[in-house]
Structures are given as C-alpha cells and as structure tokens.
FIDRENPA-93895 format. One record per atom (N, C-alpha, C, O): residue in three letters; x, y, z. Coordinates in pm, whole numbers, plus 50000, padded with zeros to 5 digits. Atoms other than C-alpha are relative to their C-alpha. Example, Ala and Ser with C-alpha at 12.3 -4.5 7.8 and 13.67 -1.06 7.14 Angstrom:
2
ALA500894988150000 ALA512304955050780 ALA500905012050000 ALA501945011850066 SER499184988149994 SER513674989450714 SER499235010950073 SER499745022050090 
END
This chain:
81
UNK499994997149857 UNK488165083649485 UNK500864989650072 UNK500814977750042 UNK499115009049927 UNK490695069149724 UNK499244992150105 UNK498364997450173 UNK500635008049894 UNK489645040349948 UNK500635003450135 UNK501725008950142 UNK499474998549865 UNK490095041850325 UNK500674986650034 UNK500024976250035 UNK499235012249982 UNK492835016750405 UNK500805000650130 UNK501365011050164 UNK499145001349882 UNK494535004950723 UNK501374995049952 UNK501494989249845 UNK498635003750039 UNK498294998650716 UNK500174985349968 UNK500794981949867 UNK499835014450022 UNK498094960750746 UNK499314995549871 UNK499804986649801 UNK500705003350124 UNK495554959150463 UNK500825004449879 UNK500914997149781 UNK499174995250109 UNK497804980250240 UNK501214990949979 UNK501594988249865 UNK498855009150012 UNK500754957350315 UNK499584987249930 UNK500284982549840 UNK500495012250065 UNK498714926550218 UNK499755002449852 UNK500094994049769 UNK500284996650140 UNK497574943749898 UNK501305001649922 UNK501424996549810 UNK498734998050070 UNK501124954349807 UNK500724986749977 UNK501424985149876 UNK499395013150018 UNK502294918449857 UNK499414993049877 UNK500124985749808 UNK500605005950120 UNK499814907849585 UNK500545006649874 UNK500485000949765 UNK499414992950114 UNK501484933849359 UNK501494996749984 UNK502155002249895 UNK498605004150013 UNK504894917649414 UNK500965006850096 UNK502175004950084 UNK499144993649901 UNK506224938649702 UNK500284990250113 UNK499424982050149 UNK499645008349886 UNK508054921349985 UNK500505009050113 UNK501055019750088 UNK499534992449884 UNK508824933450337 UNK501504998050012 UNK501984986750017 UNK498555001349985 UNK512504941250368 UNK500465003350141 UNK501514998650186 UNK499684997549859 UNK512494955350721 UNK498845007250068 UNK497975012950002 UNK500984992649922 UNK510374969450999 UNK500735006750115 UNK501555000650183 UNK499414992749889 UNK511384996151244 UNK498845006850072 UNK498235016150019 UNK501134994549925 UNK508815003851510 UNK498704997049927 UNK498414985449895 UNK501285002150064 UNK505455009151347 UNK500035003149850 UNK499005006049790 UNK499864997450142 UNK506815014250994 UNK500634988049930 UNK501664982849973 UNK499535011550076 UNK507274986550739 UNK500545004949866 UNK499855012149794 UNK499364996350127 UNK509664991250445 UNK499794988449903 UNK500074976849936 UNK500275010350099 UNK508704972450127 UNK500695003649869 UNK500895015349837 UNK499344997950130 UNK510414967649790 UNK499444990049900 UNK499124978649935 UNK500435009050108 UNK509314953149458 UNK501224995249924 UNK502325000549940 UNK498885005450078 UNK511444932849219 UNK500605010349906 UNK501795009749874 UNK499494990050094 UNK511734962748985 UNK500655012050071 UNK501025021850005 UNK499264989849927 UNK513254984249262 UNK499175010750067 UNK499715019050140 UNK500854990149933 UNK510265005049372 UNK499944996950149 UNK499844985350189 UNK500035001649854 UNK510235010849750 UNK498935009050059 UNK498615019550004 UNK500934991749926 UNK507705023949997 UNK500074996550148 UNK500534985750185 UNK500105002149857 UNK507215027450370 UNK498545001450039 UNK497885011250005 UNK501415000049960 UNK503835018850522 UNK499925000650152 UNK500504992250220 UNK500194999449855 UNK502845030150873 UNK498914990250043 UNK497874989249977 UNK501035009149949 UNK500945004051076 UNK499665003650144 UNK499924995950237 UNK500464995649867 UNK499585023751369 UNK498684993050026 UNK497744994549948 UNK501145008849975 UNK497045000551529 UNK498665007249993 UNK498435017250062 UNK501364995050011 UNK493485007451428 UNK499845012949921 UNK498715017449900 UNK500104987350071 UNK494315039251234 UNK500074998049849 UNK500804989549799 UNK499955000150146 UNK493635045250866 UNK501205008149954 UNK501675017050025 UNK498924992150059 UNK496405057950641 UNK499405013249952 UNK498405013149881 UNK500534987150045 UNK495865095350587 UNK499975001049847 UNK500854995849779 UNK500204999050145 UNK494605104050237 UNK501225005649928 UNK501615000549823 UNK498834993850064 UNK497595126350156 UNK501174990349991 UNK501854989749889 UNK498915009850000 UNK500085099450253 UNK499714988749901 UNK500614984449829 UNK500365010650094 UNK498185072950058 UNK500205004749856 UNK500714997349772 UNK499834994350134 UNK498155095749752 UNK501485000649964 UNK501854997649850 UNK498554999350023 UNK501945100949788 UNK500574986049973 UNK501394984349883 UNK499535013750020 UNK502555063449820 UNK499634995149861 UNK500454989149791 UNK500485004850130 UNK500465056349509 UNK500775006749886 UNK501304999949798 UNK499404992750112 UNK501905083549285 UNK501514998849994 UNK502084995949889 UNK498544999250001 UNK505545085449392 UNK500674986550023 UNK501644983249955 UNK499325012649965 UNK506395051649545 UNK499584988649907 UNK500434981349856 UNK500495010850085 UNK504185027849345 UNK500055003549853 UNK500004994749767 UNK499974995050137 UNK504375049349031 UNK498774995549922 UNK498864991049808 UNK501285003650061 UNK500695042448956 UNK499125012449998 UNK499325021850075 UNK501014989549995 UNK497835065348869 UNK499004996150108 UNK498924984550148 UNK501005002949898 UNK495065068449126 UNK498964990349946 UNK498454981950020 UNK500995008950063 UNK492725050948880 UNK500534985649994 UNK499804976150024 UNK499405013450005 UNK495125021548830 UNK499974993550138 UNK499644981850153 UNK499995005049863 UNK495465017949207 UNK498604995850043 UNK498414984950097 UNK501385002949960 UNK491705019549265 UNK499484987349935 UNK498854979150000 UNK500455012050071 UNK491014993248998 UNK500654987450057 UNK499974977450080 UNK499295011549946 UNK493684969649133 UNK499514996950142 UNK499374985250178 UNK500465002049863 UNK492484974849491 UNK498604994050002 UNK498314985450086 UNK501345005550007 UNK488864967649395 UNK500054985149964 UNK499284977250019 UNK499835014350035 UNK489994934649234 UNK500474992350123 UNK499994981350150 UNK499475006349879 UNK491934926549552 UNK498904997850103 UNK498794987150162 UNK501105001049903 UNK488904933549774 UNK499024989349953 UNK498504981650035 UNK500915010150055 UNK486754912149542 UNK500534985950021 UNK499754976650045 UNK499405013249981 UNK489214883049574 UNK499874995650147 UNK499744983750175 UNK500035003349858 UNK489104884949955 UNK498624995850047 UNK498494989050148 UNK501375003049957 UNK485314881849971 UNK499554986649954 UNK498424982549982 
END
C-alpha cells in the first residue's frame, strides 16, 4: 500500500536515495540522481501527492517496485523518529 506523502517529505526522502535538486519552477521541483534518473515533484503547500502521480513517480521515474519504495520509505520514516 502506498503511503500518503507531501511534496517536501518526498523531496527529503529522494535526497536520501541520492537525488539532488537541479531546478525549481514555481511549485515543481526537478530532481536527478547520479545514474541519470529524473523526476518532478509538486510541492503545493499542505497538499498530499495524488496516489496515481506517486505511483507514476515510483514506477517510471525512480524505476522501483512499489514494494521496494515502501520498504525504503519505512526505513526513512524510522530514521526520522
């Protein structure tokens, strides 16, 4: 099951996976990893990322399975507490 994530939280999590912010235009942040994967994360204040968009980011942009993402995100949440 996908977690409910806000844009800023997703950006922080992606930074732990090696992604860096390459630019921001308005409320969208473009990120790239060292291996060339790119994604765009919306950071609309106070809004969660829609499930469909999160699923697209995970599968197509991050090239991860939903299970891999969930496991990595759970570790990230555990580190923050």
